DRENMARMI-311225 format. One line per field, with one value per residue (C-alpha): residue number from 1; residue in three letters; x, y, z. Coordinates in steps of 0.5 Angstrom, whole numbers. Layout:
N
num	NUM	...
residu	ALA	...
u	X	...
v	Y	...
w	Z	...
END
This chain:
557
num	1	2	3	4	5	6	7	8	9	10	11	12	13	14	15	16	17	18	19	20	21	22	23	24	25	26	27	28	29	30	31	32	33	34	35	36	37	38	39	40	41	42	43	44	45	46	47	48	49	50	51	52	53	54	55	56	57	58	59	60	61	62	63	64	65	66	67	68	69	70	71	72	73	74	75	76	77	78	79	80	81	82	83	84	85	86	87	88	89	90	91	92	93	94	95	96	97	98	99	100	101	102	103	104	105	106	107	108	109	110	111	112	113	114	115	116	117	118	119	120	121	122	123	124	125	126	127	128	129	130	131	132	133	134	135	136	137	138	139	140	141	142	143	144	145	146	147	148	149	150	151	152	153	154	155	156	157	158	159	160	161	162	163	164	165	166	167	168	169	170	171	172	173	174	175	176	177	178	179	180	181	182	183	184	185	186	187	188	189	190	191	192	193	194	195	196	197	198	199	200	201	202	203	204	205	206	207	208	209	210	211	212	213	214	215	216	217	218	219	220	221	222	223	224	225	226	227	228	229	230	231	232	233	234	235	236	237	238	239	240	241	242	243	244	245	246	247	248	249	250	251	252	253	254	255	256	257	258	259	260	261	262	263	264	265	266	267	268	269	270	271	272	273	274	275	276	277	278	279	280	281	282	283	284	285	286	287	288	289	290	291	292	293	294	295	296	297	298	299	300	301	302	303	304	305	306	307	308	309	310	311	312	313	314	315	316	317	318	319	320	321	322	323	324	325	326	327	328	329	330	331	332	333	334	335	336	337	338	339	340	341	342	343	344	345	346	347	348	349	350	351	352	353	354	355	356	357	358	359	360	361	362	363	364	365	366	367	368	369	370	371	372	373	374	375	376	377	378	379	380	381	382	383	384	385	386	387	388	389	390	391	392	393	394	395	396	397	398	399	400	401	402	403	404	405	406	407	408	409	410	411	412	413	414	415	416	417	418	419	420	421	422	423	424	425	426	427	428	429	430	431	432	433	434	435	436	437	438	439	440	441	442	443	444	445	446	447	448	449	450	451	452	453	454	455	456	457	458	459	460	461	462	463	464	465	466	467	468	469	470	471	472	473	474	475	476	477	478	479	480	481	482	483	484	485	486	487	488	489	490	491	492	493	494	495	496	497	498	499	500	501	502	503	504	505	506	507	508	509	510	511	512	513	514	515	516	517	518	519	520	521	522	523	524	525	526	527	528	529	530	531	532	533	534	535	536	537	538	539	540	541	542	543	544	545	546	547	548	549	550	551	552	553	554	555	556	557
residu	UNK	UNK	UNK	UNK	UNK	UNK	UNK	UNK	UNK	UNK	UNK	UNK	UNK	UNK	UNK	UNK	UNK	UNK	UNK	UNK	UNK	UNK	UNK	UNK	UNK	UNK	UNK	UNK	UNK	UNK	UNK	UNK	UNK	UNK	UNK	UNK	UNK	UNK	UNK	UNK	UNK	UNK	UNK	UNK	UNK	UNK	UNK	UNK	UNK	UNK	UNK	UNK	UNK	UNK	UNK	UNK	UNK	UNK	UNK	UNK	UNK	UNK	UNK	UNK	UNK	UNK	UNK	UNK	UNK	UNK	UNK	UNK	UNK	UNK	UNK	UNK	UNK	UNK	UNK	UNK	UNK	UNK	UNK	UNK	UNK	UNK	UNK	UNK	UNK	UNK	UNK	UNK	UNK	UNK	UNK	UNK	UNK	UNK	UNK	UNK	UNK	UNK	UNK	UNK	UNK	UNK	UNK	UNK	UNK	UNK	UNK	UNK	UNK	UNK	UNK	UNK	UNK	UNK	UNK	UNK	UNK	UNK	UNK	UNK	UNK	UNK	UNK	UNK	UNK	UNK	UNK	UNK	UNK	UNK	UNK	UNK	UNK	UNK	UNK	UNK	UNK	UNK	UNK	UNK	UNK	UNK	UNK	UNK	UNK	UNK	UNK	UNK	UNK	UNK	UNK	UNK	UNK	UNK	UNK	UNK	UNK	UNK	UNK	UNK	UNK	UNK	UNK	UNK	UNK	UNK	UNK	UNK	UNK	UNK	UNK	UNK	UNK	UNK	UNK	UNK	UNK	UNK	UNK	UNK	UNK	UNK	UNK	UNK	UNK	UNK	UNK	UNK	UNK	UNK	UNK	UNK	UNK	UNK	UNK	UNK	UNK	UNK	UNK	UNK	UNK	UNK	UNK	UNK	UNK	UNK	UNK	UNK	UNK	UNK	UNK	UNK	UNK	UNK	UNK	UNK	UNK	UNK	UNK	UNK	UNK	UNK	UNK	UNK	UNK	UNK	UNK	UNK	UNK	UNK	UNK	UNK	UNK	UNK	UNK	UNK	UNK	UNK	UNK	UNK	UNK	UNK	UNK	UNK	UNK	UNK	UNK	UNK	UNK	UNK	UNK	UNK	UNK	UNK	UNK	UNK	UNK	UNK	UNK	UNK	UNK	UNK	UNK	UNK	UNK	UNK	UNK	UNK	UNK	UNK	UNK	UNK	UNK	UNK	UNK	UNK	UNK	UNK	UNK	UNK	UNK	UNK	UNK	UNK	UNK	UNK	UNK	UNK	UNK	UNK	UNK	UNK	UNK	UNK	UNK	UNK	UNK	UNK	UNK	UNK	UNK	UNK	UNK	UNK	UNK	UNK	UNK	UNK	UNK	UNK	UNK	UNK	UNK	UNK	UNK	UNK	UNK	UNK	UNK	UNK	UNK	UNK	UNK	UNK	UNK	UNK	UNK	UNK	UNK	UNK	UNK	UNK	UNK	UNK	UNK	UNK	UNK	UNK	UNK	UNK	UNK	UNK	UNK	UNK	UNK	UNK	UNK	UNK	UNK	UNK	UNK	UNK	UNK	UNK	UNK	UNK	UNK	UNK	UNK	UNK	UNK	UNK	UNK	UNK	UNK	UNK	UNK	UNK	UNK	UNK	UNK	UNK	UNK	UNK	UNK	UNK	UNK	UNK	UNK	UNK	UNK	UNK	UNK	UNK	UNK	UNK	UNK	UNK	UNK	UNK	UNK	UNK	UNK	UNK	UNK	UNK	UNK	UNK	UNK	UNK	UNK	UNK	UNK	UNK	UNK	UNK	UNK	UNK	UNK	UNK	UNK	UNK	UNK	UNK	UNK	UNK	UNK	UNK	UNK	UNK	UNK	UNK	UNK	UNK	UNK	UNK	UNK	UNK	UNK	UNK	UNK	UNK	UNK	UNK	UNK	UNK	UNK	UNK	UNK	UNK	UNK	UNK	UNK	UNK	UNK	UNK	UNK	UNK	UNK	UNK	UNK	UNK	UNK	UNK	UNK	UNK	UNK	UNK	UNK	UNK	UNK	UNK	UNK	UNK	UNK	UNK	UNK	UNK	UNK	UNK	UNK	UNK	UNK	UNK	UNK	UNK	UNK	UNK	UNK	UNK	UNK	UNK	UNK	UNK	UNK	UNK	UNK	UNK	UNK	UNK	UNK	UNK	UNK	UNK	UNK	UNK	UNK	UNK	UNK	UNK	UNK	UNK	UNK	UNK	UNK	UNK	UNK	UNK	UNK	UNK	UNK	UNK	UNK	UNK	UNK	UNK	UNK	UNK	UNK	UNK	UNK	UNK	UNK	UNK	UNK	UNK	UNK	UNK	UNK	UNK	UNK	UNK	UNK	UNK	UNK	UNK	UNK	UNK	UNK	UNK	UNK	UNK	UNK	UNK	UNK	UNK	UNK	UNK	UNK	UNK	UNK	UNK	UNK
u	41	45	47	47	46	53	55	52	54	56	64	68	62	63	58	58	57	59	54	56	54	53	47	43	44	52	51	49	54	60	57	56	63	66	62	59	58	55	48	44	37	34	27	24	27	31	38	40	47	49	52	45	41	45	45	37	37	40	36	30	32	34	27	24	28	25	18	20	22	26	30	26	20	16	15	10	11	5	7	9	16	19	26	22	20	28	29	24	26	34	32	28	33	38	35	34	27	24	21	13	12	5	2	-1	-7	-9	-15	-17	-20	-14	-9	-12	-10	-3	-3	-6	-2	5	3	5	5	8	7	11	5	5	0	-5	-6	-7	-15	-15	-11	-13	-19	-14	-11	-13	-18	-12	-5	-3	0	3	4	9	6	10	9	13	13	18	23	20	19	12	14	17	13	14	11	4	0	-1	7	7	2	4	4	-3	-5	-6	-8	-8	-3	-1	1	8	9	16	19	18	21	27	28	27	32	33	39	43	43	48	44	44	49	46	48	46	42	37	30	30	24	17	14	7	5	-1	-6	-8	-10	-13	-10	-4	2	9	15	21	27	34	39	43	37	36	43	44	39	42	49	47	42	48	53	49	46	53	51	57	58	56	50	43	37	30	26	19	17	14	19	14	15	21	23	23	26	32	33	31	33	38	42	44	45	50	54	53	49	44	36	32	25	18	12	7	8	8	11	12	16	20	22	24	28	32	34	35	39	42	39	43	38	31	27	20	14	11	5	10	14	8	5	12	13	6	8	7	12	17	22	23	27	34	34	41	44	40	44	40	32	30	24	19	12	9	12	13	10	14	11	13	20	21	18	23	29	27	26	31	36	36	33	28	32	27	28	23	22	17	16	19	25	26	25	30	32	33	35	37	44	44	48	44	37	31	24	18	23	25	32	37	38	41	48	48	40	38	32	28	22	19	12	8	5	10	16	20	25	22	27	28	21	17	12	12	12	18	22	28	33	38	41	35	30	25	25	18	11	10	6	4	8	2	3	11	11	6	11	17	19	25	29	36	36	35	29	26	20	14	13	6	8	8	14	19	27	30	36	40	38	33	27	20	14	8	2	0	-3	-10	-10	-10	-17	-20	-24	-28	-22	-16	-11	-11	-6	-8	-1	0	-6	-5	2	-1	-6	-1	2	-5	-3	-9	-8	-5	-6	-10	-12	-15	-19	-24	-31	-36	-39	-45	-43	-35	-34	-30	-30	-24	-25	-21	-21	-17	-15	-14	-8	-11	-11	-15	-21	-27	-25	-24	-29	-29	-31	-25	-21	-24	-24	-16	-15	-19	-14	-8	-9	-12	-19	-19	-15	-18	-22	-30	-31	-28	-29	-26	-25	-21	-16	-15	-15	-7	-4	0	6	3	1	-6	-11	-13	-17	-21	-23	-25	-28	-33	-34	-36	-40	-44	-45	-48	-53	-55	-56
v	30	24	19	12	9	11	5	0	4	0	-1	2	7	14	18	24	25	32	33	35	41	37	36	29	30	30	23	20	24	21	14	14	16	11	5	7	-1	-3	-5	1	-2	-9	-8	-15	-17	-11	-9	-1	1	7	10	9	12	18	19	18	23	28	27	28	34	37	36	39	45	46	45	51	48	53	53	52	50	45	39	33	25	21	14	7	4	4	6	12	14	15	18	23	25	26	29	34	36	36	42	45	44	41	34	33	26	24	17	14	12	19	21	27	31	30	31	38	40	38	41	48	48	47	51	45	46	40	33	26	21	13	12	7	14	19	18	21	27	28	33	37	40	47	47	48	51	44	45	39	32	27	20	14	7	2	-3	2	-1	-8	-14	-16	-23	-23	-27	-23	-17	-15	-14	-6	-6	-10	-6	-3	5	8	13	20	25	32	37	38	31	28	21	19	16	22	27	22	22	30	33	40	44	42	48	48	45	50	50	48	48	43	49	49	46	39	35	37	30	31	29	24	29	26	32	37	38	35	39	40	39	43	39	42	37	38	35	29	28	27	21	18	18	15	10	8	8	5	0	-3	-1	-2	-2	-10	-9	-11	-7	-10	-4	-6	0	6	11	17	15	18	11	8	15	15	7	4	10	15	11	6	11	14	8	5	-1	-4	-3	-9	-6	-8	-4	-8	-12	-20	-24	-30	-25	-22	-29	-30	-24	-25	-31	-30	-23	-25	-19	-17	-11	-10	-5	-6	-5	-10	-12	-14	-18	-21	-23	-25	-30	-33	-35	-43	-44	-39	-45	-47	-41	-39	-33	-34	-28	-23	-19	-14	-13	-7	-2	2	6	1	-4	-11	-15	-19	-26	-24	-22	-28	-32	-28	-30	-37	-38	-33	-32	-25	-20	-14	-8	-2	5	11	18	22	26	32	29	25	18	16	20	13	6	0	-2	-8	-13	-11	-9	-10	-12	-7	-1	4	4	10	17	17	21	28	27	30	26	27	25	31	33	36	41	43	42	38	32	26	20	13	9	16	17	23	26	25	31	31	36	34	35	32	37	40	47	48	47	50	56	55	59	58	50	51	55	50	44	47	48	51	47	49	54	49	48	41	38	36	29	28	21	18	14	13	12	6	6	4	10	6	9	6	9	8	10	16	22	21	14	12	8	11	5	6	11	6	8	2	3	-1	-3	-7	-11	-12	-14	-20	-22	-23	-29	-33	-38	-37	-29	-26	-19	-15	-8	-5	1	5	5	9	6	9	6	5	11	7	0	-4	-7	-12	-13	-19	-23	-30	-34	-37	-44	-42	-39	-42	-46	-40	-36	-29	-32	-36	-30	-26	-32	-33	-26	-26	-31	-27	-20	-16	-15	-8	-9	-15	-14	-15	-14	-18	-17	-22	-19	-22	-16	-9	-2	0	7	7	6	0	2	0	5	5	12	9	3	8	13	8	5	11	13	7	8	15	12	7	12
w	-206	-206	-212	-209	-216	-218	-214	-219	-225	-230	-230	-236	-237	-236	-231	-236	-243	-247	-252	-259	-262	-269	-272	-273	-281	-279	-276	-282	-287	-282	-282	-289	-290	-285	-287	-294	-296	-290	-289	-286	-287	-288	-290	-291	-297	-299	-297	-297	-296	-292	-298	-302	-295	-295	-303	-303	-297	-301	-307	-303	-299	-305	-308	-301	-302	-309	-306	-302	-295	-292	-285	-280	-284	-280	-285	-283	-284	-284	-285	-282	-281	-288	-291	-293	-286	-285	-291	-290	-283	-285	-291	-288	-283	-289	-292	-285	-284	-277	-277	-275	-274	-273	-271	-277	-273	-273	-277	-281	-276	-272	-278	-279	-272	-273	-279	-277	-270	-274	-280	-284	-292	-294	-292	-294	-293	-294	-300	-295	-291	-296	-296	-289	-291	-298	-297	-292	-299	-300	-294	-289	-290	-293	-300	-303	-301	-303	-303	-302	-304	-299	-305	-308	-303	-302	-307	-308	-307	-300	-296	-289	-292	-290	-297	-296	-296	-302	-306	-312	-313	-313	-319	-316	-321	-316	-318	-311	-310	-312	-313	-309	-315	-319	-313	-313	-320	-321	-325	-321	-320	-313	-308	-302	-296	-290	-285	-278	-271	-265	-262	-268	-267	-270	-269	-266	-263	-260	-254	-254	-251	-245	-241	-247	-254	-256	-255	-259	-256	-258	-259	-262	-265	-258	-254	-259	-259	-252	-252	-258	-255	-248	-252	-256	-250	-245	-250	-252	-260	-265	-272	-272	-268	-272	-269	-269	-271	-268	-265	-269	-271	-270	-263	-259	-256	-263	-266	-262	-260	-267	-272	-269	-265	-270	-275	-270	-269	-276	-274	-279	-278	-279	-280	-279	-282	-278	-271	-272	-267	-272	-277	-271	-269	-276	-277	-271	-273	-280	-279	-273	-269	-263	-260	-259	-256	-255	-250	-246	-250	-256	-251	-248	-255	-257	-251	-253	-259	-259	-264	-261	-259	-267	-268	-266	-262	-259	-263	-258	-253	-251	-250	-247	-247	-243	-244	-239	-234	-236	-231	-226	-229	-236	-234	-231	-237	-242	-238	-238	-245	-248	-242	-242	-237	-239	-239	-237	-238	-237	-241	-244	-251	-247	-246	-252	-249	-244	-237	-234	-235	-232	-232	-237	-232	-226	-228	-223	-226	-226	-224	-229	-227	-225	-228	-235	-236	-233	-231	-224	-222	-216	-212	-210	-206	-212	-207	-202	-207	-202	-204	-201	-198	-200	-201	-200	-206	-210	-217	-221	-223	-228	-230	-236	-243	-246	-244	-249	-250	-249	-252	-259	-259	-252	-247	-241	-241	-242	-236	-232	-234	-230	-223	-220	-215	-213	-218	-224	-228	-227	-231	-228	-231	-228	-225	-218	-216	-211	-210	-207	-202	-208	-212	-217	-219	-219	-222	-218	-223	-227	-222	-225	-226	-218	-216	-210	-207	-200	-199	-200	-206	-211	-216	-223	-225	-218	-219	-227	-225	-220	-225	-230	-226	-227	-233	-237	-238	-244	-242	-237	-236	-230	-229	-224	-225	-221	-215	-211	-205	-205	-210	-215	-216	-219	-226	-230	-238	-239	-245	-245	-248	-254	-251	-245	-249	-247	-241	-236	-234	-231	-224	-224	-225	-220	-215	-216	-215	-209	-206	-209	-207	-201	-200	-202	-208	-212	-218	-217	-224	-230	-237	-242	-249	-255	-255	-252	-255	-256	-258	-265	-260	-257	-250	-248	-248	-241	-241	-247	-243	-237	-241	-244	-237	-234	-240	-239	-232	-232	-238	-233	-227
END
C-alpha cells in the first residue's frame, strides 16, 4: 500500500490524531466552561448560549433518569432539526443512554421496527410527528414519550420559520406523554450522572435498509470522537465559526459536521428545521455563516435561486459535503457565483460520516478526496481480495478509528461486512471506485446501480454528470429499466429549471444527450418531472424510481 496523497496533505496539519478517551458529553461540559456566554444555537429569532444549552441538557438528563433511563438504555429521537434535538441528544448521553436518531420521514410501521429492534422504552418526539408514533404506545415496548413543540424555542413572529415550527403546543391527554416544557420544569431530585468512558456505546444510527431491513450501527463515543476531531481540524473550525446547519441531524454527516464538531470547538450552530434556499441565503448574510455542509441537491437548488445575487455571501469560507457527487457543471457554477470550490467527502453510517475528504485548498470535483486521519483505505478486487493499482476499479474498503463496532443484534451481517487484510479488519463499503496516481479516491458507483445495456457497463452518475451541463436541467436521475432486446435501457428523470419549463421537451434532452455522450450511454428515455423523490437526508431515491419503472414494465409484459 502506498500513500501518495501525503504529497498533497494540507500544510501545518498533522497526519495522525490521537482520539481522546473522553465522551461527547465531556465536549459540551468543557465548551460551556470555556465559553459560557458565547452563542451555541441560533434558531430563527432565538439565541441560546452554551451555558443555557448545558443547563437544559442537564435538566432533561435528570428527567430521563427520573423516568428510569439507565446506562446503556436505548432512547429514540424522532424530531427535526431544532434546539430540542440537540438537547435531547446530549441529555441521553449525559445520563448514560444510547441515542437512536430516526429519520423524521419514517411512518408508523417503520417506527415499529426501530422500536422493537432497539428495545426502545422512551422516545423524544416532535409534536408534528406524534400522530405517527402515538398508537405504538402500549402496543410495543414503547412506554413513554416526551413531546416537543419547536415554538418553545422560536417566537411565532419570526418570518423565516415554517408554520409548523411556529405552531403552539398541542394538548395531549395521555398519561404516557409528557410535554417538553413540563419535563424541563419538573421539580425532582438531582442524581449524580453516571461516569462513562470513550469505549462505551454512544449512538445507534440505522442504515437506510437498501439491502433488506435497516441495521443499527454501534458507535462508541471514541469512534464518533475520531470524526468529530477530524472534521473540526480538517475544516478549520474555531470558536469564531458560524455553521449553517441544513443537513438533518439524525444523519451521521449532519450529526458530526453540524452538531458535534461545532460543540467541540465552541462554534455557533445556525439551525434550519426545513430546507429553504431563500432562508439559507438570508441566514448566511445575517449571521455571517462561515461553514456550510450540504449535499448536491441543496447546492443545485441554492444556485438556482434567481434572487441569489441580492445576498451578501462573502462570509462563507468552506462549502463541503457528500452523499452524492456534485456534478462538475454545478461545481463550476458554484465557483463562479461564490468563489469557493465544493469540498467533497465520503463516508457511511458504519464509519460515522467521513473516511475521506478533499484538501480544502486542492479539491477535485466529483472526487471523494484522500483518506482521513489514520484511515487505511484501499481499492480491492471484491472476489480475489487483491489490491488494485492506480485507476483500476474495485471495491472501496476501509480501516480506521471511526469504524463501528458492528450491527446491533446482527452478528451474521457484522461478519459479512468485514474482511481481514494484512491482519486488520477492513469494512466493505459496497462502493466501486478507483484511486488516481496522486492518491485521490473516486467513486464510480454503488455495486448494485450499474446498468448493463447490450453488454456495455453504464454508470448512472457519469450520465447524470453530463446531463447537468445542459443549461435547462436543474436535477437529473438516471436508472436502468428492463428492455427485451438490450437487457436494460437507460432512462433519465429530469427536473427543468423553473424558467425553462414548457419550452424544453423530452425529445430536446435526448437529442442533446446524443450529441454529448457515447451511443451506448445516452438515455433513450427521458421523463420530465416537477421533482425527484429524496430521502430525509436529501439524497435522490434512485431505487424508488427504478423499482417503479421495473414494476410498470413487468405489468405491461
